[in-house]
Each structure stands twice: as structure tokens, then as C-alpha cells.
C-alpha positions as a Markdown table, in Angstrom:
| # | Residue | x | y | z |
|---|---|---|---|---|
| 1 | Met | 27.2 | 10.9 | -7.4 |
| 2 | Leu | 24.7 | 8.1 | -7.1 |
| 3 | Gln | 26.0 | 4.5 | -6.9 |
| 4 | Leu | 23.7 | 1.4 | -6.8 |
| 5 | Trp | 25.0 | -2.4 | -6.8 |
| 6 | Ala | 23.3 | -5.5 | -5.8 |
| 7 | Leu | 24.6 | -7.7 | -3.3 |
| 8 | Asp | 25.7 | -11.2 | -4.5 |
| 9 | Gly | 25.7 | -14.2 | -2.1 |
| 10 | Ile | 22.3 | -14.3 | -0.7 |
| 11 | Gly | 20.8 | -17.7 | -1.0 |
| 12 | Glu | 17.2 | -19.2 | -0.6 |
| 13 | Ile | 15.9 | -17.4 | 2.5 |
| 14 | Thr | 13.7 | -19.9 | 4.9 |
| 15 | Pro | 11.7 | -18.7 | 7.8 |
| 16 | Gly | 13.7 | -18.1 | 10.9 |
| 17 | Val | 16.9 | -17.0 | 8.8 |
| 18 | Asp | 18.8 | -14.0 | 10.4 |
| 19 | Leu | 18.5 | -11.5 | 7.7 |
| 20 | Val | 20.6 | -9.1 | 9.3 |
| 21 | Asp | 23.6 | -11.7 | 9.6 |
| 22 | Val | 23.0 | -12.7 | 5.7 |
| 23 | Ile | 23.0 | -9.0 | 4.5 |
| 24 | Ala | 25.8 | -8.2 | 6.7 |
| 25 | Thr | 27.9 | -11.1 | 5.5 |
| 26 | Ala | 27.0 | -10.6 | 1.6 |
| 27 | Ala | 28.2 | -6.5 | 2.0 |
| 28 | Arg | 31.8 | -8.0 | 3.1 |
| 29 | Asp | 32.4 | -4.8 | 5.3 |
| 30 | Glu | 31.5 | -2.5 | 2.4 |
| 31 | Leu | 28.7 | -0.7 | 4.0 |
| 32 | Arg | 29.4 | 3.1 | 5.0 |
| 33 | Asp | 27.7 | 5.7 | 6.9 |
| 34 | Gly | 24.7 | 7.2 | 4.6 |
| 35 | Asp | 24.2 | 3.9 | 2.5 |
| 36 | Ile | 20.8 | 2.8 | 2.1 |
| 37 | Leu | 19.8 | -1.1 | 1.6 |
| 38 | Val | 16.8 | -1.8 | -0.7 |
| 39 | Val | 15.6 | -5.1 | 0.7 |
| 40 | Thr | 12.9 | -7.1 | -1.5 |
| 41 | Ser | 9.8 | -7.9 | 0.6 |
| 42 | Lys | 9.7 | -11.3 | -0.4 |
| 43 | Ile | 12.9 | -12.5 | 1.4 |
| 44 | Val | 11.6 | -10.4 | 4.4 |
| 45 | Ser | 8.4 | -12.2 | 4.1 |
| 46 | Lys | 10.1 | -15.6 | 3.9 |
| 47 | Ala | 12.4 | -14.8 | 7.0 |
| 48 | Glu | 9.4 | -13.7 | 8.8 |
| 49 | Gly | 7.4 | -17.1 | 8.0 |
| 50 | Arg | 4.6 | -15.4 | 6.0 |
| 51 | Ile | 4.0 | -18.5 | 3.9 |
| 52 | Ile | 0.8 | -20.2 | 4.3 |
| 53 | Asp | -0.9 | -22.9 | 2.6 |
| 54 | Ala | -3.3 | -22.0 | -0.1 |
| 55 | Asp | -4.4 | -23.9 | -2.8 |
| 56 | Asp | -6.6 | -21.2 | -4.2 |
| 57 | Arg | -4.6 | -18.0 | -4.4 |
| 58 | Glu | -7.9 | -16.0 | -4.8 |
| 59 | Asp | -8.9 | -17.4 | -1.1 |
| 60 | Ala | -5.7 | -15.9 | 0.1 |
| 61 | Ile | -6.5 | -12.5 | -1.8 |
| 62 | Thr | -10.0 | -12.4 | -0.1 |
| 63 | Ala | -8.6 | -12.9 | 3.1 |
| 64 | Glu | -6.1 | -10.2 | 2.8 |
| 65 | Thr | -8.5 | -7.6 | 1.2 |
| 66 | Val | -10.1 | -4.7 | 3.2 |
| 67 | Arg | -11.7 | -3.0 | 0.3 |
| 68 | Val | -12.2 | -3.8 | -3.4 |
| 69 | Val | -11.5 | -1.0 | -5.4 |
| 70 | Ala | -11.8 | -2.3 | -8.9 |
| 71 | Thr | -12.3 | -5.8 | -10.7 |
| 72 | Arg | -11.6 | -6.6 | -14.3 |
| 73 | Thr | -12.1 | -10.1 | -16.1 |
| 74 | Ser | -9.8 | -10.4 | -19.5 |
| 75 | Ala | -10.9 | -11.9 | -22.7 |
| 76 | Thr | -9.2 | -15.2 | -21.5 |
| 77 | Gly | -11.1 | -15.5 | -18.1 |
| 78 | His | -8.3 | -14.1 | -15.9 |
| 79 | Thr | -9.7 | -11.8 | -13.1 |
| 80 | Thr | -7.8 | -9.0 | -11.9 |
| 81 | Arg | -8.6 | -7.5 | -8.4 |
| 82 | Ile | -7.4 | -4.3 | -7.4 |
| 83 | Val | -7.7 | -4.0 | -3.5 |
| 84 | Glu | -6.9 | -2.2 | -0.5 |
| 85 | Asn | -5.0 | -4.7 | 1.9 |
| 86 | Arg | -4.8 | -4.6 | 5.5 |
| 87 | Leu | -1.7 | -2.4 | 5.2 |
| 88 | Gly | -3.6 | 0.3 | 3.7 |
| 89 | Met | -1.8 | -0.2 | 0.4 |
| 90 | Val | -3.9 | -0.3 | -3.0 |
| 91 | Ser | -2.5 | -3.0 | -5.4 |
| 92 | Ala | -3.3 | -5.8 | -7.3 |
| 93 | Ala | -4.0 | -9.2 | -5.4 |
| 94 | Ala | -3.7 | -7.6 | -2.1 |
| 95 | Gly | 0.1 | -8.3 | -2.5 |
| 96 | Val | -0.4 | -11.8 | -2.2 |
| 97 | Asp | 2.4 | -13.5 | -4.1 |
| 98 | Ala | 2.7 | -17.3 | -5.5 |
| 99 | Ser | 5.9 | -17.0 | -7.4 |
| 100 | Asn | 9.2 | -18.8 | -6.3 |
| 101 | Thr | 7.2 | -20.4 | -3.4 |
| 102 | Pro | 6.5 | -24.3 | -2.9 |
| 103 | Ala | 3.5 | -25.7 | -4.8 |
| 104 | Gly | 0.1 | -25.0 | -2.5 |
| 105 | Thr | 1.6 | -22.0 | -0.9 |
| 106 | Val | 1.4 | -18.3 | -1.2 |
| 107 | Leu | 3.8 | -15.5 | 0.3 |
| 108 | Leu | 1.9 | -12.8 | 2.2 |
| 109 | Leu | 3.4 | -9.3 | 2.6 |
| 110 | Pro | 5.3 | -8.6 | 6.0 |
| 111 | Glu | 3.1 | -8.2 | 9.0 |
| 112 | Asp | 4.7 | -4.6 | 9.5 |
| 113 | Pro | 7.1 | -3.6 | 6.9 |
| 114 | Asp | 8.1 | -0.6 | 8.6 |
| 115 | Ala | 8.9 | -2.5 | 11.7 |
| 116 | Ser | 10.9 | -5.1 | 9.7 |
| 117 | Ala | 12.9 | -2.3 | 8.1 |
| 118 | Arg | 13.6 | -0.7 | 11.6 |
| 119 | Arg | 14.7 | -3.9 | 12.8 |
| 120 | Leu | 17.3 | -4.5 | 9.7 |
| 121 | Ala | 18.5 | -0.9 | 10.0 |
| 122 | Glu | 19.0 | -1.2 | 13.6 |
| 123 | Gly | 20.6 | -4.7 | 13.5 |
| 124 | Leu | 23.1 | -3.8 | 10.5 |
| 125 | Arg | 23.9 | -0.6 | 12.2 |
| 126 | Glu | 25.1 | -2.6 | 15.3 |
| 127 | Arg | 26.7 | -5.3 | 13.3 |
| 128 | Thr | 28.6 | -3.4 | 10.9 |
| 129 | Gly | 29.1 | 0.0 | 12.8 |
| 130 | Ala | 27.8 | 1.9 | 9.8 |
| 131 | Ile | 24.6 | 4.6 | 10.2 |
| 132 | Val | 22.7 | 3.0 | 7.2 |
| 133 | Gly | 18.8 | 3.2 | 6.4 |
| 134 | Val | 16.7 | 0.4 | 5.0 |
| 135 | Leu | 13.7 | 0.3 | 2.6 |
| 136 | Val | 11.7 | -2.7 | 2.1 |
| 137 | Ser | 10.3 | -2.8 | -1.5 |
| 138 | Asp | 7.7 | -4.6 | -3.6 |
| 139 | Thr | 6.4 | -4.4 | -6.9 |
| 140 | Leu | 3.3 | -2.4 | -7.7 |
| 141 | Gly | 1.4 | -1.1 | -10.8 |
| 142 | Arg | 0.4 | 2.8 | -11.4 |
| 143 | Ala | -3.0 | 4.4 | -12.2 |
| 144 | Trp | -2.8 | 6.0 | -15.5 |
| 145 | Arg | 0.5 | 4.2 | -16.5 |
| 146 | Glu | 1.4 | 0.6 | -18.1 |
| 147 | Gly | 3.7 | -1.5 | -16.5 |
| 148 | Gln | 5.1 | -2.1 | -12.9 |
| 149 | Thr | 7.9 | -0.4 | -10.4 |
| 150 | Asp | 9.2 | -1.3 | -7.2 |
| 151 | Ser | 8.0 | 1.0 | -4.4 |
| 152 | Ala | 8.8 | 1.2 | -0.8 |
| 153 | Ile | 6.4 | -0.1 | 1.4 |
| 154 | Gly | 8.6 | -0.2 | 4.7 |
| 155 | Ala | 11.2 | 2.2 | 6.0 |
| 156 | Gly | 13.9 | 2.3 | 8.7 |
| 157 | Gly | 16.1 | 5.2 | 9.3 |
| 158 | Val | 15.2 | 6.8 | 6.0 |
| 159 | His | 13.4 | 10.2 | 5.2 |
| 160 | Val | 10.6 | 8.9 | 2.8 |
| 161 | Phe | 9.8 | 12.4 | 1.6 |
| 162 | Glu | 12.2 | 15.5 | 0.4 |
| 163 | Asp | 9.9 | 18.4 | 1.2 |
| 164 | Leu | 10.4 | 21.3 | -0.7 |
| 165 | Arg | 7.6 | 23.1 | -0.2 |
| 166 | Gly | 8.4 | 26.8 | 0.7 |
| 167 | Gln | 11.5 | 26.9 | -1.5 |
| 168 | Thr | 12.0 | 28.4 | -4.7 |
| 169 | Asp | 12.6 | 27.0 | -8.1 |
| 170 | Ala | 15.4 | 28.2 | -10.5 |
| 171 | Glu | 13.5 | 31.1 | -11.4 |
| 172 | Gly | 12.6 | 32.2 | -8.1 |
| 173 | Arg | 9.3 | 31.2 | -7.9 |
| 174 | Pro | 7.8 | 29.3 | -4.6 |
| 175 | Leu | 7.4 | 25.7 | -4.5 |
| 176 | Val | 3.9 | 25.1 | -3.1 |
| 177 | Val | 3.3 | 21.4 | -3.5 |
| 178 | Thr | 6.7 | 20.0 | -4.2 |
| 179 | Met | 7.3 | 16.8 | -2.2 |
| 180 | Pro | 9.3 | 13.9 | -3.8 |
| 181 | Cys | 8.6 | 10.7 | -2.4 |
| 182 | Val | 12.4 | 9.8 | -2.5 |
| 183 | Ala | 11.7 | 6.4 | -1.0 |
| 184 | Asp | 9.7 | 5.2 | -3.9 |
| 185 | Glu | 12.5 | 6.7 | -6.4 |
| 186 | Ile | 15.3 | 5.1 | -4.5 |
| 187 | Ala | 13.3 | 1.7 | -4.4 |
| 188 | Ala | 12.6 | 1.9 | -8.0 |
| 189 | Ala | 16.2 | 2.7 | -9.1 |
| 190 | Ala | 17.5 | -0.3 | -6.9 |
| 191 | Asp | 15.2 | -2.7 | -8.8 |
| 192 | Leu | 17.4 | -1.6 | -12.0 |
| 193 | Val | 20.5 | -3.5 | -10.3 |
| 194 | Lys | 18.5 | -6.2 | -8.4 |
| 195 | Gly | 16.5 | -7.3 | -11.5 |
| 196 | Lys | 13.3 | -9.8 | -11.2 |
| 197 | Ala | 15.2 | -13.1 | -12.0 |
| 198 | Ser | 18.8 | -12.5 | -10.8 |
| 199 | Arg | 18.3 | -13.8 | -7.4 |
| 200 | Arg | 19.9 | -10.5 | -5.9 |
| 201 | Pro | 17.3 | -9.0 | -3.9 |
| 202 | Val | 19.3 | -6.7 | -1.7 |
| 203 | Ala | 20.8 | -3.4 | -3.4 |
| 204 | Val | 22.9 | -0.7 | -1.6 |
| 205 | Val | 22.4 | 2.7 | -2.8 |
| 206 | Arg | 25.1 | 5.3 | -2.2 |
| 207 | Gly | 25.0 | 9.1 | -2.4 |
| 208 | Arg | 22.0 | 10.2 | -0.4 |
| 209 | Ala | 23.3 | 10.2 | 3.1 |
| 210 | Asp | 21.3 | 13.2 | 3.6 |
| 211 | Leu | 18.3 | 10.7 | 3.7 |
| 212 | Val | 19.4 | 8.8 | 6.3 |
| 213 | Gly | 18.7 | 9.4 | 9.9 |
| 214 | Ala | 17.0 | 8.3 | 13.2 |
| 215 | Leu | 15.4 | 5.0 | 13.5 |
| 216 | Asp | 12.1 | 6.6 | 14.4 |
| 217 | Leu | 11.8 | 8.6 | 11.5 |
| 218 | Pro | 8.1 | 8.3 | 9.7 |
| 219 | Gly | 8.0 | 4.9 | 7.9 |
| 220 | Ala | 6.5 | 4.0 | 4.4 |
| 221 | Arg | 3.1 | 3.9 | 5.9 |
| 222 | Ser | 3.0 | 7.8 | 6.0 |
| 223 | Ile | 3.3 | 7.4 | 2.0 |
| 224 | Val | -0.2 | 6.0 | 1.9 |
| 225 | Arg | -2.5 | 8.7 | 0.9 |
| 226 | Pro | -5.7 | 8.7 | 3.6 |
| 227 | Gly | -9.1 | 8.0 | 2.5 |
| 228 | Asp | -10.6 | 11.6 | 2.8 |
| 229 | Arg | -7.7 | 12.7 | 0.3 |
| 230 | Asp | -8.1 | 9.9 | -2.0 |
| 231 | Met | -9.8 | 11.1 | -5.2 |
| 232 | Phe | -9.8 | 7.8 | -6.6 |
| 233 | Arg | -11.4 | 5.5 | -4.2 |
| 234 | Arg | -13.0 | 3.6 | -7.0 |
| 235 | Gly | -12.4 | 2.2 | -10.3 |
| 236 | Ala | -14.3 | 4.0 | -13.2 |
| 237 | Asp | -16.9 | 1.3 | -14.0 |
| 238 | Glu | -17.3 | 0.8 | -10.3 |
| 239 | Ala | -17.9 | 4.5 | -9.5 |
| 240 | Tyr | -20.3 | 4.8 | -12.6 |
| 241 | Ala | -22.3 | 1.8 | -11.2 |
| 242 | Asp | -22.6 | 3.2 | -7.8 |
| 243 | Gly | -23.5 | 6.6 | -9.1 |
| 244 | Phe | -26.2 | 5.1 | -11.6 |
| 245 | Ala | -27.6 | 2.9 | -8.4 |
| 246 | Ala | -27.5 | 5.9 | -6.2 |
| 247 | Gly | -29.4 | 8.1 | -8.8 |
| 248 | Ala | -32.0 | 5.3 | -9.3 |
| 249 | Ala | -32.7 | 4.8 | -5.9 |
| 250 | Ser | -33.5 | 8.7 | -5.2 |
| 251 | Ala | -35.3 | 9.1 | -8.3 |
| 252 | Pro | -39.2 | 9.8 | -7.6 |
| 253 | Ser | -41.5 | 6.8 | -8.4 |
| 254 | Pro | -43.6 | 7.0 | -11.4 |
């Protein structure tokens, strides 16, 4: 049976705060071997001091952008940029967040979410005596689907995939490509109890102890699909424009 609940008692996080102490105190000795804690990236960024002065959020987005995938401007004049950031993630606004931060500042994603997750998992294991795993989550959109969901951007002591390739389904047919990203599934499930406005940024997931393991397991960076296997490197309009320009450049002169 899968159980999920959010931890109460986690107040405003400021730079330098010991998140291990904050989370362990909020858990009140309830953690058990095999529990997975899902920690919202915002509080990790705040604790790590990833707050920067930025009167213009767009400048911060530009600074965090490695590659522009698509740009769209709405009827109201708002421009959305889908970009690849320095972590290899493709998302809107490069993960730069201006909500729940002081005026004139923005919040960047953790410098290394996997390292952050490992430090939290190691610290919580030492503090509580329970062999737990940690996922750092962030809210992302999805290609082809409206709305957003939380996904894992950092992982410490958690298997991020459940590789079923080589096994058979209920009818005995071989599973060839089935490899659920369980880290993303758990992050999304945890958001159901954390909520977006309840100020409960940490959830405990119990019932998948089989996914908890060594601290040196591959992190969430391994979820990011490498460029040579990315079939959607550009937005539709951008890809059309690139193809048109390439065709025009290669056409013989009249």
C-alpha cells in the first residue's frame, strides 16, 4: 500500500538554514527505512542562497539559458520561452522563479539538484537512523499536454527508473521498451498532498522501499534525454523556419 503525507511545521526557509534539521524536526521521528522524501526545489534553492537580484526576470532567464527551443507571444503580449537550461532540462523560463521571493529578486534552481538530494538523504539517514531516499522536485509543463505536474530534478538514494525490459506482460509477451520513470511518478504523486499554496513543501512517500538504495545511485540528471536521442529539439514553428531557410540557401540561383 502506498501512503503519502505532507510534513507540517516547515516555516519560511532562508539562506544558510540547515534543511536536514528542519525536515527531521518536522518528521518527528516518524521516518522509517524505505521512506522517500519529496522536497520542493524552491526551499532547496532558498537554503542554498540561490536568490539573486533581478529587476527584470527575462534577463535572469537569458543568463540561465543554454539553448532556445521555442518562443511564443500571446495575444496579450506575454512572451513564453521554452529553453534548455544549464542542467540540461527543457522547461519554460529556464526554471527561474519569481513567486514567493522578495521584490526585485528571483530564485534560481539548485546548482546541482542531485548533489543537494544526496546531501539531504545522507544527513537524514545520519540524523534519524532511517534509510531514506530523497527526491528534489520542480513543476514542469509537458509537450503535447496542457497543464503542469511535478517532476524529479534531483535524486539521492532512489532508483529513478524501474527497468522492466526483458520481462513479460500478463499475457506472456516480452516487454521491450517499458522503463517507467518512477522518480517522476513519485514526485507528481507527492504534489497531490503538498499542494501549491499550502506551505507544505516536503512530502513523505511510504510503500516503495524497493526503490531506496545506495547514495551513489544515478541521479535525476540521468532522466534527461541526450541530444542525439531527442526527436523534438526545436519547436514546430522554429523547425519549419529552419527548414525553409536551409532550403532557400541550398536552392540554385535563378
